[in-house]
C-alpha positions, 0 to 999 in steps of 0.5 A, spaced: 440 580 604 439 573 601 435 572 609 431 577 608 428 575 602 428 567 604 425 570 609 420 574 606 419 569 601 416 565 606 411 570 609 408 572 602 407 563 601 404 564 607 398 570 606 398 566 599 395 560 602 391 564 608 387 567 603 385 560 600 384 557 606 379 563 607 376 562 601 376 556 601 372 555 607 366 561 605 366 557 600 365 551 603 360 555 608 356 557 602 355 549 599 352 548 607 348 554 608 345 554 601 343 547 603 341 549 608 336 554 606 334 549 601 332 544 606 328 550 611 326 553 605 330 559 609 330 565 604 333 570 609 339 565 609 339 563 601 340 572 600 346 572 606 349 566 601 349 571 594 350 577 598 357 573 602 359 571 594 362 579 593 366 576 599 369 570 595 370 574 588 375 580 593 378 574 595 379 571 589 381 578 586 387 578 592 390 573 590 391 574 583 394 581 585 399 577 590 401 572 586 403 576 581 408 580 586 411 574 588 413 572 581 415 579 579 419 580 585 421 573 587 422 570 580 420 562 584 423 556 582 422 549 582 417 545 588 415 553 589 414 556 583 408 550 582 406 552 588 404 559 586 402 556 579 397 551 583 394 556 587 393 561 581 389 555 577 386 553 585 383 560 587 378 561 581 376 554 581 374 556 588 371 563 586 366 557 581 364 553 586 362 559 590 359 562 584 355 555 584 353 555 592 350 563 589 346 560 584 343 554 588 341 560 594 337 564 588 333 557 587 330 557 594 325 561 593 323 559 586 322 552 590 320 555 596 314 558 592 311 552 590 306 547 595 309 540 592 314 537 597 318 532 592 322 526 596 330 529 593 329 536 596 330 531 602 336 528 598 340 533 595 343 537 602 346 530 603 349 530 597 351 537 598 354 535 605 358 531 601 361 535 595 362 540 600 367 535 604 369 535 598 371 542 598 373 542 605 379 536 604 382 538 597 384 545 601 387 542 607 391 537 601 393 544 599 396 547 605 399 540 606 402 538 599 399 531 601 397 527 595 394 522 598 388 526 601 388 529 593 387 522 591 380 520 595 377 526 593 377 525 586 376 518 588 370 520 593 366 524 587 363 517 584 359 519 590 357 525 589 355 522 580 351 516 583 347 521 588 345 526 581 344 519 578 339 517 583 336 525 583 335 526 576 331 519 575 327 520 581 325 527 577 324 525 571 320 520 573 316 524 578 315 529 571 312 524 567 308 521 573 305 528 575 306 534 570 304 540 574 310 539 578 315 540 572 317 547 574 318 545 581 323 539 578 326 543 573 330 547 578 332 541 583 335 538 578 338 545 577 340 545 583 343 537 582 347 539 576 350 545 580 352 540 587 355 535 581 359 540 579 361 543 586 364 535 585 368 535 579 371 542 580 372 539 588 377 533 583 380 539 579 383 542 585 385 535 587 388 534 580 392 540 582 395 539 588 397 532 587 402 536 581 404 541 585 405 535 591 408 531 586 411 534 581 407 529 576 400 529 573 395 525 577 395 517 574 391 515 569 387 510 572 385 515 578 383 520 572 379 517 568 372 518 571 373 524 571 374 525 563 368 521 562 364 526 566 368 532 562 367 529 556 
């Protein structure tokens, strides 16, 4: 009977990890497709990103239901409990990442309607790629309980922040020098901020992964940059 219980628990944990992997993969694809739609001004692809966000929401609900079931029926302890609680927190953050990608996609038709071709449009896809890679790596870190990979994700957040600072300065300069670009610049600033928030959220997941893997909070020297961004 005990062996049956352990096997059932292992199967549920595997299913939980599978759902999170699918959810993360969809969020990562949403970021990449939203940035591709922006680069190509592809309104059809942007609409697909918006529509696909419903599947990410559905996966979040499925994970939440499974977590409640695991806690109620299996009463996990110690490391197992940390993994289950981390999974519950992580899916909430991944859902928000999906929302940011959706928000970016919603701006594509508005930008496509403008005639000005601004330089930051070519910079944002690179910024988005770094953010998408952070999401990919942090979910791999969760699946592998890899604390070192989680730390690497935290450190990479500075790259996204540097991109944001560069895009912000460039867009402010455009708006000052040519007020006719203010509307489009505002949309691009919104997109840049959403990408920056994706990086912050990937960092938040990395902190959860590190705790789940080690039982210890992320060292203060690693978390300092993230805290400054949030304040």
